[in-house]
TIDRENRO-940478 format. One record per residue (C-alpha): residue in three letters; x, y, z. Coordinates in steps of 0.2 Angstrom, whole numbers, plus 5000, padded with zeros to 4 digits. Each point is the difference from the previous one (the first is absolute). Last residue first. Example, Ala and Ser with C-alpha at 12.3 -4.5 7.8 and 13.67 -1.06 7.14 Angstrom:
BEGIN
SER506849955036/ALA499449835003/
END
This chain:
BEGIN
ARG537554815433/LEU498349905003/ILE501049834996/ARG501550045010/ALA499150045016/ALA499049834999/ALA501749924999/MET500850075013/GLY498149975012/ALA500049844996/LEU501749995007/MET500150065013/ALA498049945005/GLY500949824997/LEU501450075011/PHE499050065014/TYR498949825000/VAL501949915001/SER500650095014/GLU498350025009/ALA500249795001/MET501750015007/GLY501349864996/TYR501150065011/ALA501350024985/ILE498750094990/SER500550155014/ALA501350054987/MET498750014986/ALA499050115010/PRO501250095009/GLY500750074985/PRO498250024991/CYS499350115015/LEU499149915015/GLY498850085013/ILE498549944995/LEU498750174997/GLY501450105006/TRP501349934986/GLY498649984987/VAL499450195003/GLY501850074998/PHE500449914985/VAL498250074993/ILE500750185005/ALA501550004994/GLY499649954982/GLY498650114999/VAL501350145006/LEU501249934987/ARG498649984986/GLY499250185003/ASP502050084999/VAL501250065011/ASP501350054990/GLY502049985003/ARG500449894983/THR501649944998/PRO499949835010/VAL501849935003/ALA500849834987/PHE501650015004/ALA501049954987/ASP500949864991/GLY499449875011/PHE501149885013/MET501150125010/PRO498750134997/ARG501150164991/PRO500950145001/ARG500250015018/LYS499250125011/LEU498549945001/VAL500449875010/LEU500450095013/ARG498750125004/PHE498649874995/ALA501149905016/VAL499650175012/GLY498549994996/THR499549814997/VAL500749975020/ALA499150175006/LEU498249964992/ALA500449805005/GLY500450055022/GLY498550104999/MET498749884992/VAL500749885015/LEU499650115012/ALA498350064993/LEU499749804999/SER500150015021/PRO498850155000/ASP498649855010/TRP498250104998/ASN498749935009/GLY498850154999/GLY500150154989/VAL501649954989/ASP499249834994/LEU501350024987/PHE501549895012/ALA498749915008/LEU499649954982/VAL501849964994/LYS500149885016/ALA498349914997/PRO500649954978/ASN501749935007/VAL501049984983/MET500950205010/GLN500549905014/SER501750085001/ILE501049834998/ALA498849944985/LEU500250184989/GLY501849995003/LEU500149814996/GLY499050054984/PHE501050174998/LEU501849874998/VAL499149884992/GLY499450094984/ALA501950115002/GLY500749824997/LEU499249964987/ALA500250144991/ALA501849995006/MET500049854994/ASN499050014983/ARG501350154993/ALA501549905006/PRO499349844989/SER499650124985/MET498450064991/
END
């Protein structure tokens, strides 16, 4: 990997982590309050997600008009469009995990900076699940 590509990746990761921290998506209580639509619902993360989707929608259209990425030979765009059992099962496991603890992989990684024990437990369980999935496959 070239130094420029590494710096771009580092910059994107730092920007993403800052966005997660500023929006409080690294705070499991905030996320769980967003998911509690039948109780004391906090809709503020819907604005964060909506903003992210809007920026991504526009950016993808602009970037994919380029002949190739700035730091790569070709774009890695998914070619499959079908929905299979693995996709549905993975989405269910992801959603249940997110709903139980209030973290998903990106915010869990960013929340390590806060020294939250939940993040360490979540990441350990996530790595164990990834290893189990590889073994079962």
